[in-house]
C-alpha positions in Angstrom: 0.2 -0.5 0.0 1.6 3.1 -1.0 1.2 7.0 -0.1 -0.6 9.2 -2.8 2.5 9.9 -4.8 2.8 6.0 -5.0 5.9 6.1 -2.7 6.0 4.8 0.8 3.1 3.7 3.3 -0.5 5.2 2.7 -0.8 6.5 6.5 -4.2 8.6 5.6 -5.5 4.9 5.4 -3.9 3.6 7.9 -4.7 6.8 9.8 -8.3 6.5 9.1 -8.8 2.8 9.8 -7.3 2.6 13.8 -9.7 5.8 13.9 -12.8 3.9 12.7 -11.5 0.7 15.1 -11.3 3.1 18.1 -14.9 4.0 17.7 -16.0 0.1 17.2 -14.2 -0.2 20.4 -16.3 2.4 22.3 -19.1 1.0 21.1 -18.5 -2.1 22.7 -19.1 -0.1 26.2 -22.4 0.7 25.1 -23.3 -1.9 23.7 -22.6 -3.9 27.1 -24.7 -2.1 29.3 -27.5 -2.3 26.8 -27.0 -6.3 27.3 -26.8 -5.8 31.4 -30.3 -3.6 30.8 -31.9 -6.2 28.9 -31.0 -8.5 30.9 -31.7 -6.8 34.4 -35.4 -6.5 32.8 -36.1 -10.2 31.9 -34.5 -11.3 35.3 -37.2 -8.5 36.9 -39.6 -9.9 34.6 -39.4 -13.4 35.6 -38.6 -12.8 39.4 -40.3 -15.5 40.2 -38.1 -18.3 38.4 -35.6 -18.4 39.9 -33.2 -20.8 37.7 -33.6 -18.3 35.2 -32.8 -14.8 37.4 -29.3 -16.4 38.5 -29.3 -17.9 34.7 -29.7 -15.1 33.1 -27.1 -13.5 35.5 -24.1 -15.5 34.4 -25.2 -15.7 31.3 -24.8 -11.9 31.4 -21.7 -11.5 33.1 -20.0 -14.1 30.6 -21.2 -11.9 27.9 -20.5 -8.7 29.0 -16.7 -10.0 29.7 -16.1 -10.9 26.3 -17.2 -7.4 25.0 -14.8 -5.8 27.7 -12.1 -7.8 26.6 -13.1 -7.1 22.9 -13.4 -3.1 23.4 -10.1 -4.2 25.3 -8.0 -5.6 22.1 -10.1 -3.2 19.6 -9.1 -0.5 21.0 -5.1 -1.8 21.0 -5.5 -2.1 17.7 -6.9 0.2 16.5 -3.8 2.4 18.6 -1.1 0.3 16.8 -2.7 1.1 13.8 -2.4 4.7 14.7 1.2 4.6 15.7 2.1 2.6 12.9 1.0 5.4 10.8 3.0 7.9 12.5 6.0 5.8 12.5 5.9 4.7 9.1 4.9 8.3 7.9 8.4 9.1 9.8 10.2 6.4 8.6 9.1 8.2 4.8 10.4 11.1 6.1 13.6 10.5 7.0 14.1 8.0 4.2 13.0 11.0 1.6 15.2 13.3 3.3 18.6 11.5 2.5 17.8 11.0 -0.7 17.2 14.7 -2.4 15.3 15.1 -5.5 14.7 11.9 -7.7 16.3 13.7 -10.8 19.0 14.3 -10.0 22.2 13.6 -12.3 
């Protein structure tokens, strides 16, 4: 993947993908909270059925834990993409600084 000039790394694409991934990670927090709310409502509706309530709470804890892990890993992936874009940009600039004009004879 090249940058706009056809040389180096497409850092804008990596920055954009990283930002989108970080945004996605933030959405996992709201999904987890919505899931907790729905499980709580289900538990309240089935209060007379104790096995359903305790099973729902265990299930909720497992799913929310998985969503939290997914959020952490997805956020790290997005941060790493953005960090990688910055490192590639710096490497391209450093490599290009020593080359002078590619048209020099």
